[in-house]
C-alpha positions as CSV (number, residue, x, y, z in Angstrom):
1,M,-9.0,0.3,-12.6
2,P,-10.9,3.6,-13.3
3,V,-11.4,4.8,-16.8
4,I,-10.3,8.4,-17.5
5,V,-12.3,10.2,-20.1
6,V,-10.2,12.8,-22.0
7,P,-12.4,15.3,-24.0
8,T,-11.5,15.7,-27.6
9,N,-12.5,18.5,-29.8
10,K,-12.6,16.6,-33.1
11,F,-15.8,14.8,-34.2
12,E,-16.4,13.1,-37.5
13,D,-20.2,12.7,-37.1
14,L,-23.1,13.1,-34.7
15,K,-22.5,9.6,-33.3
16,A,-19.0,10.7,-32.2
17,I,-20.4,13.7,-30.4
18,Y,-22.8,11.4,-28.4
19,K,-20.0,9.1,-27.6
20,E,-17.1,11.5,-26.8
21,F,-18.5,14.9,-25.8
22,T,-18.1,15.2,-22.0
23,E,-17.7,19.0,-21.4
24,A,-17.9,22.3,-23.1
25,L,-14.9,23.1,-25.1
26,P,-14.1,26.6,-26.6
27,V,-13.8,25.2,-30.1
28,I,-14.8,21.9,-31.7
29,F,-14.1,20.5,-35.2
30,F,-17.1,18.8,-36.8
31,E,-17.2,17.4,-40.4
32,K,-14.1,19.5,-41.4
33,D,-15.5,22.8,-40.1
34,T,-14.7,24.8,-37.0
35,Y,-17.4,25.5,-34.4
36,E,-17.0,28.0,-31.6
37,H,-18.8,27.8,-28.3
38,F,-21.4,30.5,-28.6
39,G,-23.3,30.0,-25.3
40,L,-25.1,27.9,-22.8
41,I,-28.9,27.6,-22.4
42,Q,-30.6,26.0,-19.4
43,V,-34.0,24.4,-20.1
44,Q,-35.7,22.3,-17.5
45,G,-32.5,21.1,-15.8
46,Q,-30.8,20.4,-19.1
47,E,-27.7,22.2,-20.4
48,I,-27.8,23.0,-24.1
49,H,-24.4,24.0,-25.4
50,V,-24.6,26.1,-28.6
51,Y,-21.7,25.9,-31.1
52,R,-21.6,28.1,-34.2
53,C,-19.8,27.8,-37.6
54,E,-19.9,31.2,-39.2
55,K,-18.6,29.9,-42.5
56,E,-21.5,27.5,-43.0
57,M,-24.0,29.6,-40.9
58,H,-24.7,26.3,-39.0
59,Q,-25.2,25.7,-35.3
60,L,-24.9,22.6,-33.2
61,H,-27.0,22.3,-30.1
62,I,-25.6,19.7,-27.7
63,T,-28.0,18.9,-24.8
64,L,-26.5,17.5,-21.7
65,Q,-28.3,15.9,-18.8
66,G,-26.1,15.0,-15.8
67,G,-23.0,15.6,-17.9
68,V,-24.1,13.1,-20.6
69,P,-25.1,14.1,-24.1
70,V,-28.8,13.2,-24.7
71,L,-29.5,15.1,-27.9
72,V,-27.4,16.6,-30.6
73,E,-29.1,18.8,-33.2
74,G,-27.9,20.9,-36.1
75,S,-29.7,23.9,-37.6
76,Y,-28.9,26.5,-40.3
77,S,-29.4,30.1,-39.4
78,I,-28.3,33.4,-40.9
79,K,-28.7,35.0,-37.4
80,K,-26.8,34.0,-34.3
81,H,-29.1,32.6,-31.6
């Protein structure tokens, strides 16, 4: 029986993002904050989805390779980038 993966937009920690993130969503909730999808960067065949929380001036970079998360990084930034 095939397993159907349903994307969620709520993540309690980085481990949950690795386990459950399957596609870009317009908004995700991470550690009680709201992050909006800010853009997509392509680097050497990898998709990096950028999410931004204006309240915390924090960004999440979720790197996908073949549709699978391979790296999740957070960074604080006053500027959007």
